[in-house]
C-alpha positions as CSV (number, residue, x, y, z in Angstrom):
1,X,-23.4,-20.2,11.8
2,X,-20.1,-17.9,11.8
3,X,-20.2,-14.4,11.5
4,X,-21.2,-13.2,7.6
5,X,-19.5,-10.0,6.9
6,X,-21.0,-8.2,3.5
7,X,-21.6,-4.8,2.0
8,X,-24.6,-3.6,3.8
9,X,-25.4,-0.5,5.9
10,X,-27.5,1.0,9.0
11,X,-30.7,-0.1,7.4
12,X,-29.7,-3.8,6.9
13,X,-31.0,-4.8,10.3
14,X,-34.5,-4.8,10.6
15,X,-36.6,-1.8,11.5
16,X,-34.5,0.9,10.4
17,X,-34.7,3.5,8.2
18,X,-32.6,6.3,6.9
19,X,-32.4,9.4,4.8
20,X,-29.4,11.1,3.2
21,X,-30.1,15.0,1.6
22,X,-28.5,18.1,0.8
23,X,-28.9,21.1,2.7
24,X,-26.1,23.4,1.5
25,X,-23.6,23.1,4.7
26,X,-21.1,21.8,2.2
27,X,-20.3,23.3,-1.2
28,X,-21.6,20.4,-2.8
29,X,-23.2,16.7,-2.3
30,X,-25.1,15.3,0.5
31,X,-24.6,16.7,3.8
32,X,-27.3,15.7,6.4
33,X,-28.3,12.4,7.6
34,X,-31.1,10.8,9.6
35,X,-31.1,7.2,11.1
36,X,-34.4,5.9,12.6
37,X,-35.5,2.8,14.3
38,X,-39.2,2.6,14.1
39,X,-39.3,0.3,17.2
40,X,-38.0,1.6,20.8
41,X,-34.3,0.8,21.1
42,X,-31.5,0.7,23.5
43,X,-28.6,2.8,23.0
44,X,-24.9,3.2,23.9
45,X,-22.1,5.1,22.8
46,X,-18.6,6.4,23.2
47,X,-16.8,9.9,22.5
48,X,-13.8,11.7,22.1
49,X,-11.8,12.1,25.3
50,X,-10.2,15.3,23.8
51,X,-11.2,18.2,26.2
52,X,-12.1,20.5,23.8
53,X,-15.6,19.1,22.7
54,X,-18.2,20.1,19.8
55,X,-21.9,20.6,21.4
56,X,-23.6,17.6,19.9
57,X,-20.7,15.4,21.7
58,X,-21.8,17.1,25.0
59,X,-25.6,16.7,24.1
60,X,-25.6,13.4,22.9
61,X,-23.1,12.1,25.9
62,X,-26.2,13.7,28.2
63,X,-28.9,12.0,26.1
64,X,-27.5,8.4,25.6
65,X,-27.6,8.2,29.8
66,X,-31.2,7.4,29.4
67,X,-30.3,4.2,27.8
68,X,-32.8,4.5,24.8
69,X,-32.5,6.0,21.4
70,X,-34.9,5.8,18.3
71,X,-32.9,8.5,16.0
72,X,-29.4,9.7,15.0
73,X,-29.0,12.7,12.8
74,X,-25.3,13.8,11.6
75,X,-24.7,16.7,9.5
76,X,-21.6,17.1,7.7
77,X,-19.8,20.3,6.7
78,X,-19.8,21.9,10.0
79,X,-18.5,20.4,13.0
80,X,-20.2,22.8,15.3
81,X,-17.5,22.8,17.5
82,X,-16.2,26.0,19.7
83,X,-19.3,27.7,18.9
84,X,-20.0,28.9,22.4
85,X,-23.8,29.0,23.3
86,X,-25.1,29.6,20.0
87,X,-23.7,25.9,19.0
88,X,-25.6,24.5,22.2
89,X,-28.9,26.2,21.3
90,X,-28.6,25.0,17.4
91,X,-28.1,21.4,18.9
92,X,-31.1,21.6,21.1
93,X,-33.3,22.9,18.4
94,X,-32.3,20.1,16.2
95,X,-33.2,17.6,19.0
96,X,-36.6,19.4,19.2
97,X,-37.2,19.5,15.5
98,X,-36.2,15.5,14.9
99,X,-38.2,14.4,18.1
100,X,-41.4,16.4,16.9
101,X,-41.2,15.1,13.5
102,X,-40.7,11.3,14.5
103,X,-43.1,12.3,17.5
104,X,-40.4,10.6,20.0
105,X,-38.7,12.0,23.1
106,X,-35.9,14.6,22.9
107,X,-33.8,12.2,24.6
108,X,-34.4,9.5,22.2
109,X,-32.1,11.5,19.7
110,X,-28.8,11.4,19.2
111,X,-26.6,14.3,17.3
112,X,-23.2,14.3,15.7
113,X,-21.4,16.7,13.1
114,X,-18.2,17.0,11.4
115,X,-16.6,19.5,9.2
116,X,-14.9,23.0,9.8
117,X,-14.3,24.0,13.5
118,X,-15.2,27.7,15.2
119,X,-18.1,28.4,12.6
120,X,-21.9,28.9,13.4
121,X,-24.1,26.0,11.9
122,X,-26.5,27.7,9.2
123,X,-29.5,27.1,10.8
124,X,-31.9,27.7,8.1
125,X,-30.4,25.4,5.7
126,X,-30.4,22.8,8.7
127,X,-34.4,23.0,9.3
128,X,-35.0,22.9,5.7
129,X,-32.9,19.6,5.5
130,X,-34.2,18.1,8.4
131,X,-37.8,18.4,7.2
132,X,-36.9,17.1,3.9
133,X,-34.6,14.0,5.8
134,X,-37.6,13.4,8.0
135,X,-40.1,13.0,4.5
136,X,-37.5,10.8,3.1
137,X,-36.8,8.1,5.5
138,X,-37.1,4.8,3.8
139,X,-35.7,1.2,4.5
140,X,-33.1,1.3,1.7
141,X,-31.9,4.8,2.6
142,X,-28.6,3.7,4.2
143,X,-26.3,4.3,1.1
144,X,-27.7,8.1,0.7
145,X,-27.0,8.5,4.6
146,X,-23.8,7.1,4.6
147,X,-22.7,9.4,1.6
148,X,-24.3,12.4,3.5
149,X,-21.6,12.2,6.4
150,X,-18.6,12.4,4.3
151,X,-16.1,15.3,4.3
152,X,-12.5,14.6,2.8
153,X,-13.4,10.7,2.7
154,X,-13.1,9.5,-1.0
155,X,-15.4,6.7,-0.4
156,X,-18.7,5.7,1.8
157,X,-17.7,3.3,4.7
158,X,-20.5,0.9,5.0
159,X,-20.5,-3.1,6.1
160,X,-23.1,-5.1,7.9
161,X,-22.8,-9.0,9.5
162,X,-25.2,-11.5,10.0
163,X,-24.7,-14.2,13.2
164,X,-26.9,-16.3,15.2
165,X,-28.1,-15.3,18.6
166,X,-30.1,-18.4,20.7
167,X,-31.3,-19.6,17.3
168,X,-32.5,-16.1,15.7
169,X,-30.8,-14.6,12.6
170,X,-29.1,-11.1,14.1
171,X,-27.7,-8.3,12.1
172,X,-25.7,-5.3,12.7
173,X,-25.0,-2.6,10.5
174,X,-22.6,0.4,10.2
175,X,-21.9,3.4,8.4
176,X,-18.8,5.8,9.3
177,X,-16.8,8.4,8.2
178,X,-13.1,9.2,8.6
179,X,-10.1,10.1,6.6
180,X,-7.7,12.6,8.6
181,X,-7.5,13.7,12.1
182,X,-7.9,10.1,13.3
183,X,-6.2,8.8,16.5
184,X,-8.8,8.1,18.4
185,X,-9.6,7.3,22.2
186,X,-12.9,5.6,22.8
187,X,-14.1,6.1,19.1
188,X,-13.3,7.2,15.6
189,X,-14.3,10.2,13.5
190,X,-18.0,9.4,13.2
191,X,-19.6,6.0,13.3
192,X,-23.4,4.7,13.6
193,X,-24.2,1.4,14.0
194,X,-27.7,-0.4,14.2
195,X,-28.7,-3.6,15.1
196,X,-32.0,-5.8,15.4
197,X,-30.4,-8.0,18.4
198,X,-32.3,-7.3,22.0
199,X,-29.7,-6.1,24.2
200,X,-30.1,-4.3,27.5
201,X,-28.2,-1.0,27.3
202,X,-26.1,-2.0,30.3
203,X,-24.7,-4.9,28.4
204,X,-24.6,-2.8,25.0
205,X,-22.5,-0.2,26.5
206,X,-20.4,-3.2,27.8
207,X,-20.2,-4.9,24.2
208,X,-19.1,-1.6,22.5
209,X,-16.3,-0.8,24.9
210,X,-15.1,-4.2,24.6
211,X,-15.2,-4.3,20.7
212,X,-14.2,-0.7,20.0
213,X,-10.9,-1.3,22.1
214,X,-9.2,-3.4,19.5
215,X,-10.8,-2.0,16.3
216,X,-11.7,2.0,16.2
217,X,-9.1,2.5,19.3
218,X,-6.6,0.7,17.3
219,X,-6.6,2.9,14.4
220,X,-4.6,5.9,13.5
221,X,-4.1,8.1,10.2
222,X,-2.3,11.1,11.5
223,X,-1.9,11.3,15.4
224,X,-4.6,13.7,15.5
225,X,-7.6,13.5,17.9
226,X,-10.8,15.0,16.7
227,X,-13.2,17.3,18.8
228,X,-16.5,15.6,17.6
229,X,-15.2,11.8,17.7
230,X,-18.2,9.4,18.7
231,X,-19.8,6.2,17.7
232,X,-23.4,5.8,18.4
233,X,-25.1,2.4,18.8
234,X,-28.9,1.4,18.8
235,X,-30.5,-1.9,19.2
236,X,-34.4,-2.4,18.5
237,X,-34.7,-6.3,19.3
238,X,-36.5,-6.6,16.1
239,X,-34.6,-10.1,15.0
240,X,-36.4,-11.7,18.1
241,X,-34.0,-13.2,20.4
242,X,-34.4,-13.0,24.2
243,X,-32.9,-9.9,25.7
244,X,-29.4,-10.1,26.3
245,X,-29.0,-8.8,30.0
246,X,-26.2,-10.7,31.4
247,X,-22.5,-11.7,30.2
248,X,-22.7,-15.4,28.5
249,X,-22.6,-17.0,25.3
250,X,-24.9,-14.6,23.6
251,X,-23.2,-11.7,24.7
252,X,-20.0,-13.1,23.6
253,X,-21.5,-13.9,20.2
254,X,-22.9,-10.4,19.7
255,X,-19.7,-8.6,21.0
256,X,-17.5,-10.8,18.6
257,X,-20.3,-9.8,15.6
258,X,-19.8,-6.1,16.9
259,X,-15.9,-6.5,16.9
260,X,-16.1,-7.9,13.3
261,X,-18.2,-4.8,12.0
262,X,-16.2,-2.2,13.8
263,X,-12.8,-3.9,12.7
264,X,-14.1,-3.8,9.1
265,X,-15.1,-0.1,9.6
266,X,-11.2,0.7,11.1
267,X,-9.8,-0.6,7.9
268,X,-11.6,1.1,5.6
269,X,-11.2,4.3,7.4
270,X,-7.2,3.5,7.2
271,X,-7.8,2.8,3.6
272,X,-8.9,5.9,3.1
273,X,-6.6,8.0,5.0
274,X,-6.0,11.5,3.4
275,X,-3.9,11.0,0.4
276,X,-3.1,7.4,1.6
277,X,-1.9,5.0,-1.2
278,X,-1.3,1.8,1.2
279,X,-2.9,0.5,4.2
280,X,-0.4,0.3,7.0
281,X,-0.8,-2.5,9.6
282,X,1.6,-2.4,12.5
283,X,1.7,-5.6,14.4
284,X,3.6,-5.7,17.8
285,X,4.2,-9.1,19.2
286,X,5.8,-10.5,22.9
287,X,5.1,-7.5,24.3
288,X,5.0,-7.0,28.3
289,X,1.3,-6.2,28.4
290,X,-1.5,-5.2,26.1
291,X,-1.1,-1.4,26.9
292,X,2.6,-1.8,26.2
293,X,1.7,-3.6,22.7
294,X,-0.6,-1.0,21.8
295,X,1.5,1.9,22.7
296,X,4.6,0.7,20.4
297,X,2.4,0.0,17.7
298,X,0.6,3.4,17.9
299,X,4.1,4.9,18.0
300,X,5.6,3.3,14.9
301,X,2.0,3.7,12.9
302,X,2.2,7.5,13.8
303,X,5.9,8.1,12.9
304,X,6.1,10.3,10.0
305,X,9.2,9.1,9.1
306,X,7.6,5.2,9.0
307,X,4.8,6.4,7.2
308,X,6.5,8.2,4.5
309,X,9.5,5.3,4.2
310,X,6.2,2.9,3.4
311,X,5.0,5.5,1.0
312,X,8.4,5.3,-0.8
313,X,8.8,1.5,-0.7
314,X,11.6,2.1,1.3
315,X,12.6,-0.7,4.2
316,X,14.2,1.6,6.4
317,X,13.5,-0.5,9.8
318,X,16.0,1.9,11.7
319,X,12.9,4.4,11.7
320,X,10.8,1.7,12.8
321,X,13.0,0.5,15.7
322,X,13.5,4.3,16.5
323,X,9.6,4.5,17.0
324,X,9.3,1.8,19.2
325,X,12.5,2.4,21.4
326,X,11.1,6.0,22.1
327,X,7.7,4.7,23.0
328,X,9.1,3.8,26.3
329,X,7.9,0.2,26.5
330,X,10.1,-2.8,27.6
331,X,12.0,-4.3,25.1
332,X,15.1,-6.5,24.8
333,X,17.4,-5.0,22.2
334,X,19.5,-8.2,21.8
335,X,16.5,-10.3,21.1
336,X,14.2,-7.7,19.3
337,X,13.2,-8.9,15.5
338,X,11.2,-7.2,12.8
339,X,10.0,-7.8,9.4
340,X,8.8,-5.6,6.4
341,X,5.7,-7.3,4.4
342,X,6.7,-10.5,5.9
343,X,10.2,-10.3,4.8
344,X,12.4,-10.4,8.0
345,X,15.1,-7.3,8.5
346,X,16.0,-8.0,11.8
347,X,16.5,-10.7,14.2
348,X,18.2,-11.4,17.5
349,X,19.1,-7.5,17.5
350,X,21.3,-7.8,14.0
351,X,20.0,-6.9,10.7
352,X,19.0,-10.1,8.3
353,X,20.4,-9.8,4.7
354,X,17.4,-9.7,2.1
355,X,16.7,-9.4,-1.6
356,X,16.2,-5.8,-2.5
357,X,14.0,-6.6,-5.6
358,X,11.8,-9.0,-3.7
359,X,11.3,-6.4,-0.7
360,X,10.6,-3.6,-3.4
361,X,7.9,-5.8,-5.0
362,X,6.2,-6.6,-1.6
363,X,6.0,-3.0,-0.5
364,X,4.5,-2.3,-3.8
365,X,1.4,-3.7,-2.7
366,X,-1.7,-2.0,-1.3
367,X,-1.6,-3.6,2.2
368,X,1.8,-3.5,4.1
369,X,2.4,-5.3,7.5
370,X,5.3,-4.1,9.8
371,X,5.7,-6.7,12.5
372,X,8.2,-6.1,15.7
373,X,8.9,-8.6,18.4
374,X,10.1,-7.0,21.5
375,X,11.0,-10.4,23.0
376,X,9.7,-9.6,26.7
377,X,6.1,-11.0,27.1
378,X,3.2,-12.5,25.4
379,X,1.0,-9.6,24.7
380,X,0.5,-8.4,21.1
381,X,-1.1,-5.4,19.1
382,X,-2.4,-4.6,15.7
383,X,-3.0,-1.1,14.6
384,X,-4.8,0.1,11.5
385,X,-3.0,2.8,9.6
386,X,-2.0,4.2,6.2
387,X,1.1,5.7,4.7
388,X,1.8,9.6,4.4
389,X,2.0,10.8,0.9
390,X,2.5,14.5,-0.9
391,X,-1.5,14.8,-1.1
392,X,-1.8,14.5,2.8
393,X,-0.3,18.0,2.8
394,X,-2.0,19.3,0.0
395,X,-5.3,18.1,1.3
396,X,-4.7,19.8,4.8
397,X,-2.8,22.9,3.5
398,X,-6.3,24.0,1.8
399,X,-8.8,22.3,3.9
400,X,-10.2,25.4,5.2
401,X,-9.6,27.7,2.0
């Protein structure tokens, strides 16, 4: 059976419960999520490589080293970043409250936060919210949890996939948030994954790194890296498959399913980029190696000139070439080729005439592919991104106030 992607979430895999409640950290809406595995689970996680790291990132990095995880708690409305010793104490108290409420070890709790940087958590509100979330856990609570982690997002990001493992039907579910400050290295804004597959913590970590590489690490909205980026994965083995503890067909099947989910998440985040009107897919082909392909694709996807051209339906391929040339990758100027929305604009280093009306119609679509052939090798890369509209400036100019 091939992977089947559908509209599920973190409670779609067997043995998981979740809750989403309002505790008042945001001006309105749900703002505290809790995900819980009723059975013991392996855990793996990846975190931002930003040298300024929020307190929950530092604590979760420590806890995941034990290889076990039973609960993930995420608040929105406050990043708990650059909050000093008070921020550390607040995270430790959060761990204690969740561990006590669920009768699990503190090391089995992972914490994440998103929102304004530099503002201490309102722990009185968070304590009340945690009590409510612990009492509200249920098997269909995934949707509420997915809405509780949003900030400037306009929609929740949820997905699930079913697949076969050694004759057993397994499932991976995901919820994510992210709309701005997206240019990850190891993860994206926030993503929580659950699976009922049985995977050792070592192989779970390896699989996550592989799957993230061409999904969440191939995503950019605005070229900005968050202090709070993390992707957290729990695997409780409730589907019944033999534990995956070595590389082989089952490991490959699991990793491919995980990649399918994470690519869907990356696409959803790019489509919901702050102020975005279009999903932008930048494809680089025939690069010297995969690292150079990724670098060139990111350069195009992060170019303000390219992104505004896509917003304005302007086939300004000179901006694309300028971004690729400025990225420092190897290319052959006399062989380079490019296309906008499937329409060739450059071949063998020379312009290709095109029908302006057809181009304008193609660039009016919601999904735009920009493709560049560097003509020096056989490696390729794809980066998920979006256009840059007037609303991006408005949203971020008024974010704090």
